[in-house]
N, C-alpha and C positions, 0 to 999 in steps of 0.2 A: 818417123821422118818429119822434119820441120815443114811447116806450111810454106807453100811457094810464094805467099804474099810477103814474107819477111825479106826486106832488102837491107843489106849491110853496107852502110855508107862509109866509104873510106877516102873520099876525094879531098877532104879539106886538109889532111895532114899526111906527110910522108910516113912510110912504115918505120923509118928510123926514129922520127920524132915521137911516134906513138909508143914505140918500145921504150924509149927513154922516159916518156911520161908515165908509162906503166911501172917502170922501175922506181921512179920517185914516189908514185902513189903507194906502192907496196911498202916502201921504207917508212913513209909518213904515217900510214894507216896501221900497219902491224908492228912498227917500231923494231924491225929487224933489218939487218943489211941484206940487200938483194942485188949483188953484182951480176952483170950480164956477161956471157961469153958465147962465142960462136958454137953452133951445134955441128960437130964433126960428121955426124951420120948423114947429113943432108945430101952428100954426093951419091949415096947409095939408094936414094929414094926414087920411086917411079916419077916420070916427068911431070905428071899432073900435080903431084905433091911438092916436088922440088921447085917448080915455077909458080905454084899457086899461092905460096905463103912465104913471108919473111920470118925467120926463126931466131930466137935467142934462148939460151939455156940459163937457168938460175936454180937456187935452192931455197926452200922455205921450211923451217922447222925440221930439217933433216930429210925433206921430201924433194926429189928431183922434179923440177918444173920446166916445161917447154912453152914459152910464150910464142904465139903464132898469129901473125897479122895477114889477113887475106889480101892477095895482090891481083890476081887475074880475075876476069869476069866469071870464069868457071868456078873459081874458089869462092867468089862472093855469092854465087847462086845457092841459096839456102836449101833448095830442094834436095841437093846431094850433100849438104854439109855434114849431116850425121854419118853418112857413109865415108866421107873423106876423113873425118875424125877417127872412125873405126879403122880405116886403113892405116892412118898415121900412128895409131896406138900400137900397131904391130912392130913399129920401128923405134918406139921409145918406151922405156920402162919407167914410167912416172906419170905425172899429171900434165895433160896438155890444156892450155888455157888460150881461148880466143881473145885477142886484144882489138877493141873497136873504139872509134872516136865518139860515136853516138848510137843510141838505141831508143826507139819509141817505146811507149808503154806496152803496146801489143807485141812488138818484136821481143822485148825483154821477157814478157810472159811466155812466149813460145820457146825461147831458149831455156828458160827455167823448167818448163814442162819436160823438155828433152834432156835435162840434167847436163847441158853443155856448159862447162866452166867458161866464164868470160870476165874481162875487166874493161870498164869504161873509165879511164883515168880521171880522177877528181869527182867521180859520180857514183860508181858501184863496182863492187867486187863480189863475184859469185863463184865459189869453189866448193861444191857440195862434197867432194872427196875429202876435203879438209875441214868440213863443217863450218864454212865461212860464208856469210851473206851480209855484207856491209853496204848500206845504201846512202845516197846523198840525203842530207837532212835527217839522218837516222836518229839524232838526238831529239829532234822535234817530233818524230813519229811516236815517241812515247806518250805524247799528249793526246793521241788519237786512238780510238778503238781499232784493234787489229782485225776484227772480224767483219764489221759493218761500217759503212759510211754514215755520218750523221744525217738526219733528215734534211737539214739545210744544204748539205753537199749533194745529196741525192736529188733534191729539187733543182738545183742549179745544173747538175749533170743531165738530168732527163729533159729539162727545158731546152738545153742545147741540142740534144738528139732529136727532139720533136719539132722544135721551131727555129733552131739555128739563129737566134737573135740575141745571144749573150756574148758572142765572140768579141774580144777586145774591150769589153765593158769594164768599168771600175765598180767597186762595191757600192758606192753611192748611186751609181746609175741604175742599179738593180734592186735597191731597197723597196721601192714602191711596187715594182712588178712581182717580186718574189715574196713580199710580205714578211721579210725578215729585216732586222736592223743592219745597217752598213757594217757594224762590227761583226755580226754573225756571218755575213756574207764574206767578209775579209778572212775569217777563220775557215770558211768553206773553200776559199781560194787556196789557202795553205794546205788544207787536208787533201784536196784533189791533186795538188802539185806533189805533195809528199807521197801520195799513192801512185804516182807516175801516170796519172790520167790527164794532166794538163800542164801547161807552163804558165808562169806568172812573170810578166815583164814589168820592170819598174822604170817609170819615166818621170824623173823629178821626184815629186812626192806621191805620185799616183801609181797604183798597181793595176795592171790590165791582164785579164785572163785570156789564154790562147789554148785552143784544142787542135793540135797539129795533125791528129790522125783522123781517118775516115770513121763515120759513125758506127758502122758494124764492128770494126776493129776495136774501137773504144768500148763498146758495150760488152763484147766478149772478154776484154781484159778486166772490166769492172764487175762483171756478173757475180763472181763469188762474194763481193762485198756489198752488193745491192740487197736491200731488205724488201719484204712485202710491204706495200703501202698501208696495209690494214694493221692497226694496233689493237683494235677491240671490235666486237660485234654485239649489237643489241637488237632486241625485238620489241615492237610497239603494238599495242592495241589501240586503235583509233577511238576517239571519244564519240559518244552518241550525238548525232547531228539533230538540230532543231527541225521540226516538221516544216517542209517546204524549202529547206536549204538544198541548193543544187550544186554546191561546190564539191570538191574532192577532199576526203579525209586524209589523203596521202600527201606527203611533202613533194609534190611534183615539180617544185623548183629545183630539186636536186637531180644530179645525173644518175642514171641507172648504174648500179654497182654489182660486183660479184657475179653470181650465176646469171643474173638478169642482163648485165652488160655483155657477158660472154655469149648468151643466147642470141643477142642482136648481131653478133659478128661471126657466128658459126652455125652449124646445122643442129646444135643442141636445142632441145625444147625448153620453153620458159619454165622457170621454177614455180612451184605452187604458191609460194609467198614471194611477192615482189621485193626486190632488194635495191637499196639506194646507197650511194657513197657520199659521205660527209666529212669535210675537213674540219679543223679546229673552229673556224668561224661559224659554220652552219651547225655544228654539234652543240654549241651554246644555245642556239635557238631551239633545237629539238629538246634540250633538257628543260626548257621552260614549261613544257606540258602542252604547248599549242597543238601538237599533232597526236596527243594521246599519252598513254602511260607506258613506261618501260616495264616489260613483263618478261617472264621466263619463256623459253621457246615452246613449252608444253601448255601454255595458257592461252592458246588460240590467238596468236598475234596476227595483225593485218599486214604488217610489213616489217622488213628487217633493215638495219642500218649497219654498213661497214664504216667504222670511224677510222679515217686515214690520219697518218702522221702529218700530212700537208693537204692543203686545199687542192682538189683534183684539177680545177681549171687553171691553176698556175702552170702546170706542166703540159696541159693539152691546149691551152689558149681558147677553150670553149667550154660550154656547160656539158661536158662529157668526160669520161675517164679515158686516159690515153692507153694505147695498146701495150706499151712497154710496162707500165705499172700493173696493168691487168695480167700480163704474162708473169710478172714477179709474184703476184698474188697466188697463182695457181701452178707454177712450174714444178713444184714438188708435192702436189696434191695426191693423196692416196687413191682418189678416184681417177682411174685411168682415162675416163672420158673427159674429165676436166683438164687433166694434164695434157692430153692430146690436142684439145681445143686451144690451150694456151700456146703450145708449140706451133700450131697453125698461125696464130697471131704473129709470132715472131718471124715466121717464114714469109708472111705477106706484108710485113712492115716495109714502108717505102724508104729503104736505106739510101 
């Protein structure tokens, strides 16, 4: 059953306009004629189906298609949408497709999870029964990895979820904050929009990013494409300190990382070897040898370093790792204790 949070917005266009738009979209996208005709069986439907949807029948590649536009408040309530489609299917021997004017990234994700066919004219066509999934900007999507967001896109996305200070910004506004070039950030804008996670509004020559959905909904929609922040791990043995030296041999300017950071936010005990998180900027300094030698884990290291794809403070806004990145690091960990602690982080996050 679809989550109750999904709302199907049908206010901006009449059902007839949407049905005609869906017809034009099918013709233009699939290059096949798609004439619409009234569905004669409607008179024999239960009242909640007869009054809940506007219907038109058509045919695609020899398959009978019933386009259905939700009308009443009960039909728009997605809690019972799967049941309604199941009831409707008993009255139509073919494929029933929901026609909508707009879908958010989260709404789209939930409909796809439930294998509910839908058309958003000019934007997306999803008909799993006919093996069709065509999306807006689908030509541009070939330029992006299908499995994971790029580090720049993930930084921008997590910064929004953690600090809410990138809304309506231009790429040039964010270059210094995110430590990427304006060109890289512009590409991140495109990738997030193509992934259905954001909107990009063009005003004159400027592009402004918008996140129309609530943070939790966005994160759930993006979760399959978010990567662990850690790209490598290293162990260090600190150098011998001169007699009388009272400083620390550890890179204490770095935030705690990995199990060390997780122990600070959960009931887990501290790991035997302290672990830090370092982004590209700090990793260069560590490689200089200032804090000791890079060794194998069985060579009695004093500390460990998680090398991140991005600088942790960019997405947290402070010298610490953020809860969402830490969750992504441990969400699929084979150690059930670590995975459970990561899940607790997500539950306690201030959505």
